[in-house]
C-alpha positions in Angstrom: 4.4 135.0 54.8 6.1 135.8 51.7 7.3 138.6 50.4 6.6 139.1 46.8 9.6 140.0 45.6 11.6 136.4 48.0 8.9 134.1 46.3 9.9 135.6 42.8 13.6 135.3 43.3 12.7 131.7 44.9 12.9 128.1 42.4 9.8 126.3 41.3 11.4 123.7 43.7 11.5 126.2 46.9 7.7 127.4 45.9 6.6 124.1 45.6 7.7 123.8 49.3 6.9 126.3 51.4 3.0 125.2 52.0 1.1 122.2 52.4 -1.4 122.2 55.0 -2.4 119.8 57.9 -6.3 120.3 59.1 -9.3 118.1 61.1 -12.2 117.8 62.0 -15.8 117.6 60.8 -17.3 120.8 58.1 -20.0 123.3 60.4 -21.9 125.6 59.3 -20.7 128.9 59.6 -21.6 131.6 62.4 -21.4 134.9 63.6 -19.5 134.3 67.1 -17.4 131.4 67.1 -14.7 131.3 70.2 -12.0 129.3 71.1 -9.4 130.4 73.6 -6.4 130.9 71.8 -3.6 128.1 72.2 -0.6 129.9 71.6 2.8 130.0 70.4 2.7 125.9 69.9 5.7 125.8 66.8 7.8 123.4 67.4 11.3 124.0 68.3 13.0 121.9 66.0 11.4 124.2 63.3 11.0 127.2 65.6 14.8 127.3 67.1 16.9 127.5 63.6 17.0 130.2 61.4 14.5 131.2 59.0 13.5 129.8 55.9 17.0 127.1 57.5 15.2 123.7 56.9 13.0 122.2 55.7 9.4 120.4 58.0 7.1 117.6 58.0 5.1 118.5 55.0 8.2 120.0 53.0 7.5 123.4 53.8 10.1 126.0 55.2 10.4 127.1 58.9 8.5 129.3 60.3 6.4 130.2 57.6 3.0 131.2 58.1 2.6 127.6 56.2 4.9 126.4 58.1 2.8 126.7 61.5 -0.7 126.4 60.4 0.2 122.4 58.2 2.0 122.1 62.0 -1.6 124.0 63.7 -3.7 122.1 61.9 -1.4 118.5 61.9 -1.4 118.7 65.8 -5.2 120.6 67.2 -7.6 119.6 64.0 -6.3 115.5 63.5 -6.5 117.2 59.3 -3.5 116.5 56.9 -3.5 118.2 53.3 -3.1 115.9 50.6 0.0 118.2 48.3 -1.5 115.8 44.5 1.5 116.9 43.3 0.1 121.2 43.3 2.7 123.6 44.6 1.9 124.0 48.3 2.9 128.2 48.5 1.1 130.3 50.5 -0.6 132.0 47.5 -2.1 129.0 46.5 -4.1 127.0 49.0 -7.5 128.4 48.3 -7.4 127.5 45.2 -5.9 123.6 45.5 -8.7 123.6 48.8 -10.7 124.6 45.6 -9.8 121.8 43.5 -8.9 119.2 45.8 -12.9 119.8 46.7 -13.1 121.8 49.9 -15.0 125.0 50.3 -13.1 128.1 50.4 -15.6 131.4 51.4 -15.6 134.4 52.7 -17.3 133.0 56.0 -14.7 132.4 58.9 -15.0 130.2 61.2 -12.9 128.5 64.1 -9.7 125.9 63.3 -10.7 127.3 59.5 -8.2 129.3 57.5 -7.5 132.4 56.4 -6.0 132.3 53.0 -4.5 135.9 51.4 -4.0 135.6 48.1 -1.5 138.5 46.8 -0.4 138.8 50.1 1.3 135.7 49.9 0.2 133.7 53.7 -2.6 131.5 55.0 -3.2 131.2 59.6 -5.3 129.9 61.4 -9.3 130.8 62.8 -9.4 131.5 66.4 -12.2 133.4 67.3 -15.1 134.9 65.6 -17.1 138.1 66.6 -19.2 139.5 63.9 -17.4 141.3 61.7 -13.9 140.0 63.1 -11.7 137.4 63.3 -8.4 136.7 65.1 -5.8 134.6 63.7 -3.4 132.9 65.1 -0.2 133.0 62.2 4.1 132.9 61.9 5.9 135.4 59.6 2.8 138.5 59.4 6.5 140.4 59.7 8.9 138.3 57.7 11.1 137.9 61.1 9.6 134.3 61.3 8.5 134.6 64.8 4.3 133.7 66.4 1.4 136.0 66.4 -1.9 136.7 66.9 -4.1 139.3 66.3 -8.1 140.6 65.0 -8.5 141.6 61.5 -11.5 142.5 59.6 -13.3 139.0 58.5 -13.7 141.0 55.1 -10.1 141.6 54.7 -9.2 138.2 53.1 -9.0 137.0 49.8 -11.3 133.1 51.4 -11.6 131.2 53.7 -10.8 127.2 53.7 -13.3 124.8 55.4 -10.7 121.7 55.3 -12.3 120.5 58.3 -12.8 122.7 60.9 -13.6 122.0 64.8 -16.9 124.4 65.6 -17.7 126.5 68.1 -16.3 124.9 71.0 -12.7 122.9 70.0 -11.7 121.0 73.5 -8.6 123.8 75.3 -6.0 121.6 76.3 -6.7 122.9 80.1 -10.6 123.1 79.9 -11.0 122.0 83.8 -9.6 125.4 85.3 -7.8 128.5 84.4 -3.9 128.9 84.3 -1.9 130.4 86.8 -0.4 133.7 85.6 3.5 134.2 87.6 6.2 136.7 86.5 9.1 137.3 84.7 12.2 139.0 87.6 14.9 137.9 85.0 16.0 137.2 82.0 18.8 136.4 79.7 19.8 134.3 77.2 21.9 131.5 78.3 23.9 128.7 75.9 21.6 129.9 73.4 18.1 129.9 73.9 16.6 133.4 75.7 15.7 132.4 79.0 12.8 133.9 81.7 13.6 133.6 86.3 10.3 133.2 87.6 11.1 133.2 92.0 8.3 132.0 92.6 8.9 128.6 90.9 12.8 129.2 91.9 12.4 130.2 95.4 16.3 130.2 96.6 19.5 128.1 94.8 18.4 129.2 91.1 20.6 128.4 88.5 20.1 129.5 84.7 20.9 125.6 84.1 18.9 123.7 86.0 15.3 126.3 86.6 15.8 128.8 83.4 12.7 128.5 81.9 13.4 128.9 78.5 10.7 131.6 76.8 9.5 129.5 73.5 7.7 127.3 76.1 5.7 130.1 78.0 3.2 132.7 76.0 3.0 136.2 77.7 -0.2 137.3 79.4 -2.1 140.4 81.0 -2.5 139.5 84.7 -6.4 138.2 83.8 -4.0 135.5 82.0 -5.2 136.9 78.4 -2.7 136.3 75.5 -0.7 139.1 74.8 -0.1 140.3 71.0 3.4 140.5 71.5 4.3 137.6 72.1 8.3 138.8 71.2 9.5 140.8 74.0 10.5 139.3 76.6 11.7 141.7 79.8 11.2 141.4 83.6 8.4 142.2 84.9 6.2 140.4 82.3 3.6 137.9 83.1 3.5 135.1 81.2 1.8 131.3 81.6 3.4 128.0 80.5 1.4 126.9 77.0 0.3 123.6 77.7 0.7 122.1 74.6 5.0 122.6 76.4 4.7 120.5 79.3 5.4 117.4 79.1 5.6 115.6 82.1 6.3 116.5 85.6 7.9 114.0 87.5 8.2 112.4 91.6 8.4 115.4 94.0 11.7 115.6 96.0 11.7 118.3 99.5 15.2 119.9 98.9 17.3 123.4 99.0 15.1 125.5 101.4 12.7 122.6 102.9 11.1 123.3 99.7 8.9 120.5 97.1 10.8 120.3 93.7 9.7 118.2 90.4 12.2 117.6 87.7 9.3 119.6 85.1 10.1 118.2 81.7 9.9 121.1 78.5 9.5 121.3 74.9 12.4 123.8 74.5 13.6 123.8 78.4 14.4 120.1 78.4 14.6 118.9 82.2 14.6 121.9 84.4 13.8 122.0 88.7 10.8 123.7 89.8 9.1 123.9 93.2 5.5 122.6 92.3 4.2 118.9 92.5 2.3 118.1 89.6 1.7 118.6 86.1 -1.5 120.5 87.3 -0.1 122.8 89.7 2.8 124.1 87.6 0.0 124.6 85.2 -3.4 126.2 87.1 -1.8 127.0 90.8 -4.5 124.3 92.2 -2.5 121.1 93.5 
């Protein structure tokens, strides 16, 4: 989202950069009930960690803006790349540009479509549709450049852009098993990165450098694993699951401290750390 005053103050070049998108799959007829697992904050660390509007992403948009988040989501999940076509892709222009390129823009939300607010200079990715309510995932909703999830009234937007909708049943990253819920036992900022400690995953010999989990690599949930709307308040006692898109690999297992089985786990922001697990599936779902 961009404040109108800020947009006016920026140069034409900035307006040109602020909004490219990327999406993919095949258009479908909109349905009244369409749902998908909320993916969570999958925005890459290389754009998430720098200050808001300090770097430009792969699509020519400033980092941590709503447009940059949606562009990345559409690229990764929908597999569709927007053709800039020499147009200004600031958030308020998405609907107009989409129509000019032949894409359907209407008031019928579908999973994978883009919710578009003209006057509010904002776009978001549609994750779920339930009657006249739509769940969206977004960045910079509150002008702080952070991830956010919320329900909005279906008719509160200026349109839904159907570049290539996902349909009613997109494949979640881990469809066969429910994600395991862990507890945050301590929170600290180490080397400039907010990290959490989980005693279940590191029962002995904990070290922040070797075992700390970056908050950017997890999603906060309730006890049932349902994603919390507030993903920014990371404190002791809260529950979390690993963001499956940020668990890159789990290496071979060794038996070390305390006789526990440990593996090198590579996470997008955390880098390589040691956790008590034997496989990626066990780390994500608790099932060996």
